[in-house]
Backbone as CSV, one residue per row, in Angstrom:
resi,resn,N_x,N_y,N_z,CA_x,CA_y,CA_z,C_x,C_y,C_z
1,UNK,0.967,-0.881,-0.035,0.279,-0.212,-0.336,0.991,1.138,0.127
2,UNK,2.075,1.091,-0.371,2.935,2.145,-0.131,3.051,3.154,-1.103
3,UNK,2.615,3.294,-2.276,2.181,3.817,-3.159,0.830,4.604,-3.578
4,UNK,-0.178,4.179,-2.347,-1.323,4.645,-2.170,-1.434,5.588,-1.230
5,UNK,-1.616,6.526,-1.716,-2.260,7.960,-0.387,-3.378,8.540,-0.704
6,UNK,-3.566,9.306,0.199,-5.220,9.898,0.527,-5.667,10.511,-1.197
7,UNK,-4.702,11.375,-1.293,-5.158,12.113,-2.701,-5.577,11.317,-3.799
8,UNK,-4.992,10.267,-4.117,-5.166,9.265,-5.463,-6.469,8.794,-5.143
9,UNK,-6.911,8.194,-3.864,-8.100,7.610,-3.513,-9.281,8.524,-3.518
10,UNK,-8.899,9.695,-3.219,-9.842,10.808,-3.158,-10.116,11.155,-4.445
11,UNK,-9.057,11.477,-5.659,-9.063,11.612,-6.590,-10.350,10.675,-7.347
12,UNK,-9.948,9.280,-7.308,-10.557,8.051,-8.263,-12.043,7.925,-7.311
13,UNK,-12.213,7.998,-5.664,-13.291,7.939,-5.446,-14.539,8.773,-6.546
14,UNK,-13.940,10.230,-6.339,-14.991,11.062,-6.628,-15.642,11.082,-7.961
15,UNK,-14.497,10.345,-8.944,-15.046,9.874,-10.109,-16.254,9.037,-9.938
16,UNK,-16.433,7.932,-9.298,-17.566,7.102,-8.868,-18.556,7.853,-7.831
17,UNK,-18.196,8.622,-6.942,-19.290,9.729,-6.802,-20.077,10.390,-6.917
18,UNK,-19.577,10.907,-8.141,-20.386,11.850,-9.271,-21.394,11.364,-9.868
19,UNK,-21.393,9.759,-9.795,-22.463,8.849,-10.457,-23.523,8.144,-9.079
20,UNK,-23.464,8.808,-8.409,-24.096,8.183,-7.102,-25.578,9.044,-6.944
21,UNK,-25.856,9.277,-5.693,-27.014,9.881,-5.383,-26.149,11.579,-5.217
22,UNK,-27.590,12.137,-5.728,-27.133,13.790,-5.320,-26.344,14.119,-4.161
23,UNK,-25.193,14.897,-3.928,-24.587,15.019,-2.862,-23.391,14.263,-2.180
24,UNK,-23.596,13.000,-2.791,-22.562,12.432,-2.022,-21.111,12.323,-2.367
25,UNK,-20.550,13.103,-3.323,-19.394,13.533,-3.001,-19.140,14.273,-2.156
26,UNK,-19.696,15.145,-2.065,-19.615,16.473,-0.785,-19.915,15.822,0.987
27,UNK,-20.721,14.613,0.640,-20.844,14.048,1.894,-19.792,13.159,2.006
28,UNK,-19.454,12.663,1.351,-17.930,11.513,1.386,-16.758,12.762,2.230
29,UNK,-16.841,13.797,1.683,-15.611,14.677,1.619,-15.754,15.280,3.514
30,UNK,-17.137,15.114,3.570,-17.593,15.647,5.260,-17.169,14.213,6.353
31,UNK,-17.592,13.424,5.749,-17.205,11.805,6.156,-15.887,11.834,6.800
32,UNK,-14.882,12.095,5.994,-13.640,12.396,6.137,-13.087,13.040,6.809
33,UNK,-13.585,14.238,6.596,-12.998,15.399,7.780,-13.437,14.893,9.546
34,UNK,-14.438,14.036,9.355,-15.091,13.674,10.799,-13.955,12.604,11.020
35,UNK,-13.797,11.631,10.237,-12.983,10.235,10.394,-11.535,10.840,11.331
36,UNK,-11.057,12.376,10.656,-9.934,12.637,11.061,-9.714,12.881,12.542
37,UNK,-10.958,13.747,12.698,-11.229,14.625,13.928,-11.449,13.021,14.944
38,UNK,-12.017,12.051,14.497,-12.528,10.962,15.745,-11.716,10.203,15.736
39,UNK,-10.735,9.647,14.465,-9.699,8.563,14.640,-8.301,9.155,14.404
40,UNK,-7.847,9.934,14.878,-6.709,10.654,14.541,-5.835,9.776,15.054
41,UNK,-6.157,9.122,16.526,-4.936,7.997,17.068,-4.889,6.815,16.629
42,UNK,-5.790,6.262,15.434,-5.716,5.353,15.125,-4.416,5.222,13.766
43,UNK,-4.188,3.459,14.251,-2.765,3.508,13.315,-3.189,3.138,11.931
44,UNK,-4.522,2.702,11.798,-4.941,2.374,10.521,-6.037,3.260,10.364
45,UNK,-5.785,4.930,9.990,-5.889,5.703,9.617,-6.658,5.643,8.171
46,UNK,-5.360,5.515,7.464,-5.841,5.618,5.968,-6.958,4.699,5.570
47,UNK,-7.116,3.352,6.141,-8.053,2.492,6.019,-9.472,3.376,6.175
48,UNK,-9.497,3.675,7.196,-10.681,4.485,7.615,-11.225,5.425,6.485
49,UNK,-10.187,6.133,6.688,-10.237,7.325,5.526,-10.453,6.948,4.264
50,UNK,-10.186,5.906,3.864,-10.270,5.250,2.476,-11.538,4.654,2.396
51,UNK,-12.046,3.764,3.420,-13.873,3.742,3.402,-14.805,4.940,3.674
52,UNK,-14.102,5.781,4.076,-15.200,7.009,4.360,-15.302,7.602,2.940
53,UNK,-14.435,7.557,1.918,-14.576,8.055,1.089,-15.457,7.098,0.169
54,UNK,-15.382,6.070,-0.003,-16.185,5.178,-0.760,-17.420,4.709,-0.004
55,UNK,-17.866,4.729,0.889,-18.984,4.127,1.994,-20.053,4.215,1.108
56,UNK,-20.548,5.146,0.303,-21.724,4.967,-0.399,-21.438,4.536,-2.077
57,UNK,-20.496,4.211,-2.143,-20.093,3.687,-3.369,-21.272,2.822,-4.295
58,UNK,-21.652,2.057,-3.437,-22.930,1.180,-3.630,-24.175,1.884,-4.760
59,UNK,-24.229,3.225,-4.343,-25.088,3.830,-4.767,-25.074,4.268,-6.167
60,UNK,-23.520,4.029,-7.147,-23.347,4.283,-8.345,-24.079,3.524,-9.332
61,UNK,-24.982,4.367,-9.787,-25.805,3.673,-10.848,-27.128,3.788,-10.434
62,UNK,-27.634,3.592,-9.345,-28.642,2.878,-8.704,-29.782,3.755,-8.707
63,UNK,-29.476,5.020,-8.431,-30.570,6.313,-8.146,-30.654,6.986,-9.816
64,UNK,-31.697,7.239,-10.030,-31.959,7.475,-11.438,-30.745,8.872,-11.575
65,UNK,-30.329,8.690,-12.751,-29.303,10.122,-12.859,-29.801,11.625,-12.902
66,UNK,-31.168,11.146,-13.359,-31.753,12.572,-13.698,-32.320,13.442,-12.569
67,UNK,-32.239,12.950,-11.326,-32.922,13.376,-10.056,-31.825,13.999,-9.923
68,UNK,-32.278,15.164,-8.855,-31.380,15.967,-8.135,-31.463,16.380,-7.171
69,UNK,-33.144,15.849,-6.126,-32.813,15.694,-4.818,-34.030,14.449,-4.837
70,UNK,-33.803,13.757,-3.625,-34.837,12.963,-3.032,-35.111,12.854,-2.129
71,UNK,-36.395,11.672,-1.787,-37.078,11.895,-0.774,-36.422,10.816,0.250
72,UNK,-37.476,10.936,1.208,-37.179,9.972,2.401,-37.732,8.350,1.731
73,UNK,-38.676,8.372,1.239,-39.030,7.225,0.841,-38.230,6.682,-0.243
74,UNK,-37.764,7.718,-1.312,-36.889,7.074,-2.557,-35.681,6.365,-1.669
75,UNK,-34.844,7.073,-0.737,-33.834,6.485,-0.117,-34.377,4.797,0.408
76,UNK,-35.309,5.088,0.992,-35.412,3.469,1.768,-35.825,3.030,0.441
77,UNK,-36.247,2.987,-0.752,-36.913,2.025,-1.643,-35.119,1.462,-2.119
78,UNK,-34.203,2.667,-2.632,-33.030,2.032,-2.925,-32.050,1.075,-2.237
79,UNK,-31.979,1.940,-0.882,-31.118,1.884,0.026,-30.409,0.143,0.199
80,UNK,-31.335,-0.955,0.320,-30.863,-1.979,0.094,-30.110,-2.563,-1.166
81,UNK,-30.779,-2.126,-2.172,-29.975,-2.263,-3.450,-28.578,-1.662,-3.346
82,UNK,-28.311,-0.732,-3.029,-27.109,-0.074,-2.923,-26.029,-0.966,-1.920
83,UNK,-26.884,-0.949,-0.918,-26.196,-1.589,-0.026,-25.450,-3.023,-0.348
84,UNK,-26.228,-4.049,-1.254,-25.641,-4.804,-1.862,-24.638,-4.920,-2.669
85,UNK,-24.625,-3.513,-3.557,-23.264,-3.443,-4.232,-22.217,-2.962,-3.475
86,UNK,-22.589,-2.365,-2.299,-21.099,-2.248,-1.728,-19.757,-2.579,-1.652
87,UNK,-20.110,-4.031,-1.135,-18.601,-4.885,-1.557,-18.132,-5.026,-2.770
88,UNK,-18.908,-5.634,-3.319,-18.422,-5.691,-4.972,-17.707,-4.403,-5.292
89,UNK,-18.512,-3.402,-5.673,-17.959,-2.282,-6.243,-16.757,-1.491,-5.289
90,UNK,-16.753,-1.538,-4.132,-15.823,-1.001,-3.304,-14.350,-2.284,-4.020
91,UNK,-14.874,-3.378,-3.722,-13.659,-4.493,-3.485,-13.126,-3.872,-5.100
92,UNK,-13.906,-4.053,-6.143,-13.274,-3.550,-7.515,-12.370,-2.013,-7.461
93,UNK,-12.914,-1.274,-6.804,-12.277,0.080,-6.760,-10.548,0.076,-6.089
94,UNK,-10.757,-0.804,-5.014,-9.441,-1.025,-3.864,-8.492,-1.791,-4.988
95,UNK,-9.102,-3.309,-5.529,-8.114,-3.549,-6.129,-7.472,-3.039,-7.378
96,UNK,-8.329,-1.974,-8.205,-7.599,-0.860,-9.141,-6.546,-0.256,-8.663
97,UNK,-6.692,0.165,-7.304,-6.104,0.941,-6.571,-4.336,0.198,-6.436
98,UNK,-5.013,-1.100,-5.976,-3.848,-1.704,-5.745,-3.501,-2.380,-4.269
99,UNK,-4.993,-2.035,-3.328,-4.828,-2.141,-2.143,-4.519,-3.857,-1.857
100,UNK,-3.815,-4.647,-0.767,-4.046,-5.587,-0.550,-5.118,-6.299,-0.006
101,UNK,-5.095,-7.285,0.040,-6.465,-8.333,0.261,-7.077,-7.862,1.682
102,UNK,-5.882,-8.196,2.905,-6.176,-7.767,4.363,-6.807,-6.357,4.413
103,UNK,-6.395,-5.239,3.365,-6.854,-4.157,3.496,-8.137,-4.223,2.774
104,UNK,-8.620,-4.869,1.927,-9.689,-5.006,1.116,-10.994,-5.885,2.270
105,UNK,-10.541,-6.623,2.890,-11.124,-7.140,3.708,-11.435,-5.959,5.087
106,UNK,-10.752,-5.487,5.686,-10.703,-3.896,6.305,-11.865,-2.807,5.782
107,UNK,-11.627,-2.749,4.430,-12.561,-1.348,4.221,-13.807,-2.189,3.905
108,UNK,-13.734,-2.873,3.689,-15.079,-3.606,3.494,-16.155,-3.941,4.583
109,UNK,-15.621,-4.303,5.838,-16.053,-4.201,7.082,-16.318,-2.927,7.650
110,UNK,-15.347,-1.790,7.312,-15.932,-0.653,7.612,-17.195,0.003,7.027
111,UNK,-17.104,-0.343,5.888,-18.328,0.493,4.667,-19.514,-0.713,5.242
112,UNK,-19.611,-1.685,5.561,-20.854,-2.553,6.350,-21.315,-2.165,7.090
113,UNK,-20.147,-1.529,8.302,-20.497,-0.729,9.610,-21.414,0.102,9.352
114,UNK,-21.059,0.999,8.347,-21.720,2.499,7.745,-22.667,2.146,7.285
115,UNK,-22.932,0.858,6.390,-24.046,0.723,5.726,-25.258,0.615,6.868
116,UNK,-25.035,-0.372,7.950,-25.664,-0.749,8.807,-25.831,-0.106,10.246
117,UNK,-25.094,1.402,10.178,-25.052,2.165,11.272,-25.204,1.653,12.500
118,UNK,-23.969,0.363,12.292,-23.595,-0.354,13.995,-22.364,-0.490,13.909
119,UNK,-21.685,-0.395,14.826,-20.240,-0.420,14.747,-19.954,-1.635,16.378
120,UNK,-19.104,-2.742,15.983,-18.655,-3.284,17.299,-17.112,-3.490,17.452
121,UNK,-16.392,-2.725,16.622,-14.849,-2.327,16.795,-14.509,-0.725,17.054
122,UNK,-13.309,-0.747,17.485,-13.258,1.109,17.602,-13.287,1.618,16.203
123,UNK,-12.815,0.764,15.219,-12.559,1.605,13.832,-13.541,1.653,13.289
124,UNK,-14.821,1.161,13.358,-16.005,1.245,12.820,-16.841,2.357,13.577
125,UNK,-16.708,2.330,15.014,-17.446,3.266,15.754,-16.997,4.553,14.985
126,UNK,-15.675,5.293,14.647,-15.294,5.731,13.743,-15.940,6.402,12.551
127,UNK,-16.182,5.232,11.626,-16.800,5.875,10.540,-18.002,6.223,10.711
128,UNK,-18.965,4.789,11.371,-20.367,5.120,11.499,-20.481,6.325,12.526
129,UNK,-19.922,6.988,13.401,-20.095,7.965,13.651,-19.930,9.413,12.995
130,UNK,-18.375,9.336,12.220,-18.264,10.262,11.102,-19.233,10.296,9.807
131,UNK,-19.956,9.319,9.828,-21.109,9.586,8.493,-21.977,9.870,9.274
132,UNK,-22.581,9.619,10.683,-23.933,10.426,10.808,-23.678,11.739,11.545
133,UNK,-22.549,11.991,12.086,-22.264,13.533,12.446,-22.040,14.555,10.908
134,UNK,-21.750,13.643,9.954,-21.362,14.479,8.670,-22.797,14.886,8.324
135,UNK,-23.938,14.317,8.690,-25.383,14.710,8.346,-25.778,15.704,9.008
136,UNK,-25.464,16.259,9.956,-25.899,17.077,10.760,-25.508,18.262,10.438
137,UNK,-25.805,18.694,8.982,-25.371,20.112,8.379,-26.394,20.204,7.510
138,UNK,-26.618,21.861,7.375,-27.880,22.219,6.516,-27.177,21.811,5.209
139,UNK,-26.140,21.998,4.953,-25.555,21.835,3.327,-25.870,19.882,2.902
140,UNK,-25.740,19.478,3.807,-26.126,18.143,3.676,-27.637,17.872,3.282
141,UNK,-28.357,18.436,3.826,-29.928,18.145,3.675,-30.230,19.034,2.043
142,UNK,-29.491,19.937,2.023,-29.680,21.017,0.786,-29.350,20.010,-0.140
143,UNK,-27.978,19.161,-0.391,-27.862,18.788,-1.466,-28.214,17.346,-1.859
144,UNK,-28.960,16.693,-0.957,-29.412,15.385,-1.319,-31.220,15.526,-1.073
145,UNK,-31.753,16.514,-0.490,-33.034,16.149,0.059,-34.101,17.073,-0.532
146,UNK,-34.872,16.923,-0.645,-36.095,18.385,-0.776,-36.030,18.544,0.115
147,UNK,-36.463,19.862,0.057,-37.045,20.587,1.386,-37.904,20.115,2.414
148,UNK,-39.017,19.414,1.800,-40.051,18.443,2.162,-39.544,17.772,3.311
149,UNK,-38.651,17.437,2.675,-37.830,15.728,3.592,-36.941,16.150,5.090
150,UNK,-36.654,17.692,5.068,-35.327,17.952,5.960,-36.056,18.004,7.081
151,UNK,-37.023,18.229,7.633,-37.711,17.928,8.894,-37.628,16.584,9.388
152,UNK,-38.448,15.509,8.219,-38.746,14.031,8.524,-36.956,13.744,9.117
153,UNK,-35.899,13.866,8.175,-34.804,13.644,8.374,-34.003,13.849,9.501
154,UNK,-34.167,15.020,10.117,-33.748,15.612,11.534,-34.546,14.515,12.336
155,UNK,-35.818,14.144,12.282,-36.665,13.489,13.253,-35.877,12.192,13.470
156,UNK,-35.936,11.523,12.105,-35.172,10.525,12.267,-33.755,10.175,12.752
157,UNK,-33.062,11.408,12.588,-31.803,11.069,13.455,-31.737,11.370,14.611
158,UNK,-32.540,12.604,15.435,-32.767,12.848,16.683,-33.420,11.003,17.448
159,UNK,-34.290,10.221,16.576,-34.554,8.991,17.158,-33.423,8.119,17.245
160,UNK,-32.725,8.206,16.180,-31.966,7.043,16.055,-30.167,7.087,16.443
161,UNK,-30.003,8.028,16.607,-28.550,8.575,16.714,-28.054,8.145,18.086
162,UNK,-29.005,8.414,19.071,-28.319,8.112,20.529,-28.145,6.581,20.711
163,UNK,-28.725,5.678,19.442,-27.913,4.142,19.496,-26.844,3.913,18.345
164,UNK,-27.017,4.907,17.763,-25.911,4.620,16.590,-24.613,5.319,17.266
165,UNK,-24.403,6.523,17.699,-23.368,7.232,18.364,-22.675,6.544,19.386
166,UNK,-21.326,5.961,19.025,-20.417,5.144,20.018,-19.007,6.052,20.475
167,UNK,-18.634,6.885,19.837,-17.646,7.325,20.082,-17.799,8.595,21.121
168,UNK,-16.650,8.496,22.075,-17.041,9.630,23.401,-17.210,10.929,23.026
169,UNK,-16.546,11.395,21.439,-16.370,12.569,20.807,-18.132,13.023,20.387
170,UNK,-18.375,11.656,19.853,-19.499,11.527,19.094,-20.702,11.977,19.988
171,UNK,-21.043,11.292,21.173,-21.634,11.309,21.966,-21.637,13.024,22.653
172,UNK,-20.655,13.285,22.942,-20.526,14.792,23.591,-20.840,15.736,22.201
173,UNK,-20.733,15.768,21.230,-21.035,16.679,20.133,-22.555,16.661,19.084
174,UNK,-22.949,15.430,19.779,-24.097,15.228,18.583,-25.280,15.933,19.092
175,UNK,-25.251,16.054,20.539,-26.910,16.586,20.682,-26.925,18.054,19.981
176,UNK,-25.810,19.005,20.256,-25.690,20.814,19.865,-25.626,20.568,18.594
177,UNK,-25.131,19.602,17.526,-25.166,19.716,16.201,-26.740,19.215,15.564
178,UNK,-27.234,18.260,16.526,-28.688,18.341,16.168,-29.591,19.723,16.274
179,UNK,-29.443,20.346,17.281,-30.114,21.178,17.882,-29.675,22.698,16.899
180,UNK,-28.520,22.506,15.959,-27.743,23.970,15.173,-28.734,23.264,13.824
181,UNK,-28.819,22.320,13.703,-29.348,21.907,12.273,-31.018,22.021,12.066
182,UNK,-31.463,21.778,13.318,-32.875,21.860,13.322,-33.507,23.499,13.291
183,UNK,-32.378,24.347,13.931,-32.380,25.590,13.713,-32.331,26.203,12.692
184,UNK,-31.063,25.682,11.762,-30.839,25.985,10.109,-31.980,25.321,9.283
185,UNK,-32.241,24.227,9.412,-33.662,24.147,8.893,-35.052,25.074,8.887
186,UNK,-35.100,25.267,10.504,-36.170,26.229,10.503,-36.103,27.662,9.766
187,UNK,-34.995,28.104,9.880,-34.401,29.079,9.317,-34.558,29.204,7.641
188,UNK,-34.141,28.199,7.232,-34.208,28.077,5.509,-35.535,27.862,5.340
189,UNK,-36.490,27.217,5.941,-37.910,27.176,5.808,-38.366,28.254,5.582
190,UNK,-38.314,29.164,6.879,-38.876,30.290,6.829,-38.759,31.267,5.693
191,UNK,-37.403,31.361,4.926,-36.876,32.200,3.829,-37.232,31.650,2.486
192,UNK,-38.297,30.295,2.345,-38.153,30.185,1.196,-39.935,30.114,1.027
């Protein structure tokens, strides 16, 4: 893996993410920033970062390319198919970059944890929390979802995040991020 670096991973991942759902590229960038914050002491940080860049690669070609924004119902409708694609698409991507088999297994495990919103290991907690925390941003909602869905998504995250968030830092900051997001949603809706 010595010739593989984050810039190469990001560059190659972007080619795929632009063929996924609206906003997936920017979402991946936010996930990676959170991974760097939550996982800065991990020795396998590049593997977690790699998983962060491609954790939604299974959405490539699943969602109709002509769609600009999605609804919660559409997310649910296509999510299983996308998650089923993840391992195959990620494995092909990682093989093309020259990752070793053991690293591919680790990255696929991390992607699966993100897809299922569940962590059993420390590195899984980093990517699951990074994925969740990155969503608590008005730009995430504006890029991916129709405005009619914003409060639905906030309410879902309000209910689900207490069981999903596992890192100490994540537990500490997600309530305030959710509050800020709710305020941002209300402000955006009031001005439209």
